[in-house]
C-alpha positions in Angstrom: -3.9 58.0 -34.8 -5.7 59.5 -37.7 -9.4 59.5 -37.9 -10.9 58.3 -41.2 -14.5 58.7 -40.6 -16.3 55.5 -39.5 -13.9 53.4 -41.4 -12.1 50.8 -39.2 -8.4 50.7 -40.0 -8.5 46.9 -39.4 -10.3 46.6 -42.8 -9.2 49.7 -44.5 -8.1 49.4 -48.1 -4.4 50.0 -48.8 -3.5 51.7 -52.0 0.1 50.8 -53.1 1.5 53.5 -55.3 4.6 52.5 -57.4 6.2 55.3 -59.5 8.1 53.8 -62.4 10.4 54.8 -65.2 12.0 52.0 -67.2 11.5 49.4 -64.6 10.8 46.3 -66.7 13.4 44.3 -64.8 11.9 45.0 -61.4 8.1 45.8 -61.7 7.0 42.2 -61.8 8.7 41.2 -58.6 7.6 44.4 -56.9 3.9 43.7 -57.8 4.2 40.0 -56.8 5.1 41.0 -53.2 1.8 42.8 -52.9 -0.4 40.0 -54.0 -0.6 37.9 -50.9 -2.6 40.6 -48.9 -6.1 41.6 -48.1 -8.0 44.5 -49.4 -5.2 46.1 -51.4 -5.1 47.9 -54.7 -1.8 48.5 -56.7 -1.4 51.6 -58.8 1.6 51.8 -61.2 2.3 55.4 -62.2 4.5 55.6 -65.3 6.6 58.6 -66.1 7.3 57.9 -69.8 9.0 54.5 -69.9 10.6 53.3 -73.1 10.8 49.7 -72.1 8.2 47.1 -71.4 7.3 48.4 -67.8 3.8 49.4 -68.7 3.0 46.2 -70.7 4.2 44.1 -67.8 2.2 45.9 -65.3 -1.0 45.8 -67.3 -0.5 42.0 -67.9 -0.6 41.6 -64.1 -4.0 43.2 -63.7 -3.0 46.2 -61.7 -4.1 49.8 -62.4 -1.7 51.7 -64.6 -1.9 55.5 -65.0 0.5 58.1 -66.5 2.0 61.3 -65.1 4.7 63.7 -65.9 8.2 62.3 -65.2 9.3 62.9 -61.6 8.7 60.8 -58.5 6.9 63.6 -56.6 4.4 64.2 -59.6 4.0 60.5 -60.2 3.2 59.7 -56.6 0.8 62.6 -56.2 -1.0 61.4 -59.4 -1.2 58.0 -57.8 -2.9 59.4 -54.7 -5.5 61.1 -56.9 -6.4 57.7 -58.5 -6.3 55.8 -55.2 -9.5 54.5 -53.6 -7.9 53.3 -50.4 -7.9 55.1 -47.0 -4.3 54.1 -46.4 -1.5 55.0 -48.9 1.8 53.0 -49.2 4.5 54.3 -51.5 6.7 51.5 -52.9 9.8 51.9 -55.1 9.9 49.5 -58.0 13.1 47.9 -56.9 11.8 47.3 -53.3 10.0 44.1 -52.1 7.5 44.0 -49.3 7.5 41.2 -46.8 4.7 38.8 -46.0 1.8 40.1 -44.0 2.9 43.7 -44.7 -0.7 44.7 -44.9 -1.5 43.5 -41.4 1.6 45.3 -40.0 0.6 48.5 -41.7 -2.9 48.6 -40.4 -1.7 47.6 -36.9 1.0 50.3 -36.9 -1.4 53.1 -37.8 -3.6 52.3 -34.9 -0.8 53.0 -32.3 -1.5 56.2 -30.2 0.0 59.3 -31.8 1.2 57.6 -35.0 0.5 59.6 -38.2 2.8 57.5 -40.5 5.3 54.7 -40.7 7.8 52.7 -42.8 9.8 49.6 -42.6 13.3 48.7 -41.7 15.5 48.0 -44.7 17.6 45.2 -46.0 19.8 45.5 -49.1 20.0 42.7 -51.5 23.8 42.3 -51.8 26.3 40.5 -49.6 28.9 43.3 -49.1 29.8 43.9 -45.5 29.8 47.7 -46.3 26.1 47.4 -47.1 25.5 45.8 -43.6 26.9 49.1 -42.2 24.6 51.1 -44.5 21.6 49.1 -43.2 22.6 49.6 -39.6 22.9 53.4 -40.3 19.5 53.5 -42.1 17.7 51.5 -39.4 19.3 53.5 -36.6 18.3 56.8 -38.2 14.8 55.6 -38.9 14.2 54.3 -35.4 15.8 57.0 -33.3 15.4 60.1 -35.5 12.1 59.0 -37.1 13.5 59.8 -40.5 12.8 56.9 -43.0 13.4 57.5 -46.6 11.3 56.5 -49.7 12.9 53.1 -50.3 11.4 52.0 -46.9 7.9 51.9 -48.1 6.4 55.0 -46.4 2.8 54.6 -45.4 0.1 56.8 -43.9 -3.6 57.5 -44.3 -4.9 59.5 -47.2 -6.3 62.1 -44.8 -2.9 62.8 -43.2 -1.3 63.0 -46.6 -3.7 65.7 -47.8 -3.4 67.5 -44.4 0.3 67.9 -44.7 0.2 69.0 -48.3 1.1 66.1 -50.6 4.7 65.5 -51.9 6.4 68.8 -52.7 7.3 69.1 -56.4 11.0 68.6 -55.9 13.3 66.9 -58.4 14.9 65.1 -55.4 14.3 64.9 -51.6 10.5 64.8 -52.0 10.4 62.0 -49.4 12.8 63.7 -47.1 10.5 66.8 -46.9 7.4 64.8 -46.6 8.8 63.0 -43.6 9.9 66.4 -42.0 6.3 67.6 -42.3 5.0 64.3 -40.8 7.3 64.6 -37.8 5.6 67.9 -37.0 2.3 66.2 -37.2 3.0 63.2 -34.9 5.0 60.0 -34.5 6.5 58.0 -37.3 6.7 54.4 -36.4 9.2 51.9 -37.9 8.2 48.3 -38.5 11.2 46.1 -37.6 10.4 43.6 -40.3 12.4 44.8 -43.3 11.6 45.5 -46.9 14.2 44.2 -49.3 15.6 46.9 -51.6 17.9 46.8 -54.5 21.7 47.5 -54.1 22.0 48.8 -57.6 22.6 52.5 -56.8 25.3 51.5 -54.2 27.0 49.0 -56.6 26.9 51.4 -59.6 28.7 54.3 -57.8 30.3 52.6 -54.9 29.0 52.3 -51.3 31.2 55.0 -49.8 30.6 57.6 -52.6 26.8 57.0 -52.7 26.5 57.4 -48.9 28.7 60.4 -48.9 26.8 62.0 -51.8 23.5 61.4 -50.0 24.7 63.1 -46.9 26.0 66.1 -48.9 22.6 66.4 -50.6 20.7 66.3 -47.3 23.1 68.8 -45.6 22.8 71.2 -48.5 19.1 71.1 -48.4 19.1 71.7 -44.6 21.3 74.7 -45.2 18.8 76.2 -47.5 20.0 75.1 -51.0 17.1 74.4 -53.3 16.6 70.8 -54.6 16.7 72.2 -58.1 20.2 73.8 -57.4 21.4 70.6 -55.8 20.5 68.6 -58.9 22.2 71.0 -61.2 25.4 70.7 -59.2 25.5 66.9 -59.4 24.5 66.9 -63.2 27.6 68.9 -63.8 
């Protein structure tokens, strides 16, 4: 467990950082799932939205800041603005479950735990997505490799100790988790977050899953994230 001075994790503030870009359809629901919680702040980090994302977020009374476009840069900017001892990174199309704040604080007090995330449920009825969920939850539990859409959380102290999110165009969450694994245990809360099926539905479940695996394998073989992005843009 990380030490955060004399602050008790039972009452530590959680800063929820939501990077956004044209998420007017999703941001209200994402913020709504954070509201029934204790000692939490929400920071929406906009990367240049052209729709009503910023106006909606401001109307809901949360902190809104701006950063250069890119999830890594936006989340790092959110950390700078955060006043909480615990950080939780939430995608705009992901919904937290009730009592998430209690579960996060409890998880971070387990011996040896440096970070955590949630199991995942995908909001579409396709049987193929049930297989994706199974694979994601197996990987997260047994390999301690959750991804960004699982609401990764950790203390601010640990975040700075491992060096923030790398400035990658993709895979910033993958690299963060690799660094965290070297620092200690990553726990997975079995209560799932609900995440959007839009990327699987847009490109197909099989193609999206295969593409993800090719990207990860390429990175592990030493290909830079910038080069990987250039391949797929072609």
